[in-house]
N, C-alpha and C positions, 0 to 999 in steps of 0.2 A: 371515764375518758369521753370527751366531747368529740363528736364526729364532725370533721371539717367538710362543709358543702363545696368548697373550692378544690376538690380533688383533681389533680392534674390529669389523671387518666380518664375521668368522666367528662372533662370539658371538650367541647368541639370548637376548635379554633381553625379558621381558614388560613392556611399558610401560603405565602407567596414570597417573592424575592425581597419585599420590604419588611417582612415580619422579623423582629429581632430573635436571635437564637436564645438569648437569655432574657426572660421577661422582666427581671429587676433592673436591667440596664436600658438607658434611653438610646434609641437607635440614632445613627448619624444622619439618617434621612430626615428625621423630625427636627433635629437641631439646624439643618440647612434651611428649612422652610422659614424659621424665625429670624435668622441672620442673613443679611445680604452677602453675596459672594464677593470675596476680596478680589481686587484687581490683580491679574498676573504680573509678576515682576519681570522687568527686562533684565536678562542675565548679561552682565558686562564681562566680556572676555578680555583678559590681559594680553599684553604683547607676547608673553612667553607661550601662550596657547598657539598663536599664529606661527611663532618661530619653530615650535615642535612639529606642527603640521607641515611646514615647508621643509624641515629637515627630513622627515620620514618620506615625503613625496620625492625629494631629490634622491634619497637613498634607494627607494624602490625603482626609480627611473634608471639609476646607475646599474643596479643588479640586473634589470631587464635588458639594458643595453649590452651588458657583458654576456648574457646568455644568447642574445641575437647575434652578436659579433662572433661568438664561438660557433654557432650554427652556420653562419655564412662562411667563416674561414675554413670550416671542415670540408666544404665543397662536396666533391664526389667521394671523399674518403669514407663516408658513412653509408653502409649498406642497409638502407631502411626502405621497407616495402609498405607504403602507406595503405595500399589496397588490402593487404593481408592483415595489417593491424586493425583497420576498420572492421573487417569481417570478424576477427576474434573479439573485438569490443562489442559488436552487435550481438554475437552469439551469447556472450556473458550477460548482456543487457536483457535479452529475451528471457533467459532462464530466471534472472533476477526479477523481472516484471511478473512472470508467472507465479513465482514464490510470493511476491507482494500481494497479488490478487487473491491467492489462496489464503494467506494469513488474514487479510482484511475480511474476506467472506466468512471464514471459520471463527475468528476471534470476535467479530462484531455480533455474531449469534450468541456467543458466550456472554458478552457484556450485556446484551439485551436480556438474557435469562437472569443474570445476577441482579440487575437493577429494576426490571419491570415485572418479574414473575414472582 
C-alpha cells in the first residue's frame, strides 16, 4: 500500500470565514469574484397587496376603537388602582431582571468553557 502524503490530519491549513468546509466544492465567495453582481430586481406589488394591507389596518383600527369606547363608557364603574398595578408589575420585573442577569452570567461561563477550553 502506498502512503498518501496529502493526509488530512497532517496538513496545516489556516481556516477563516472564507475557507470552504468541504475542500472538493468551490466556495461561493470565489465564484462571486469572477462574475459581476446582478442588479437587484424591483419587486412589483400588485393591487391586492395594498388592498389586504388597507383591510387589516382598518380592522385593527376598529378593534382598537371598540376597546377604547368600552374603556370610556365604563367610566367610574371599574375599580382599577393604577398605582398598585404598577407596583406589582415593577416587583415582578425586578425579580425577572435579577433572574436574567444570573442566567446570563452563569450560562455564558458555561458556553465559554464549552467552546474555548
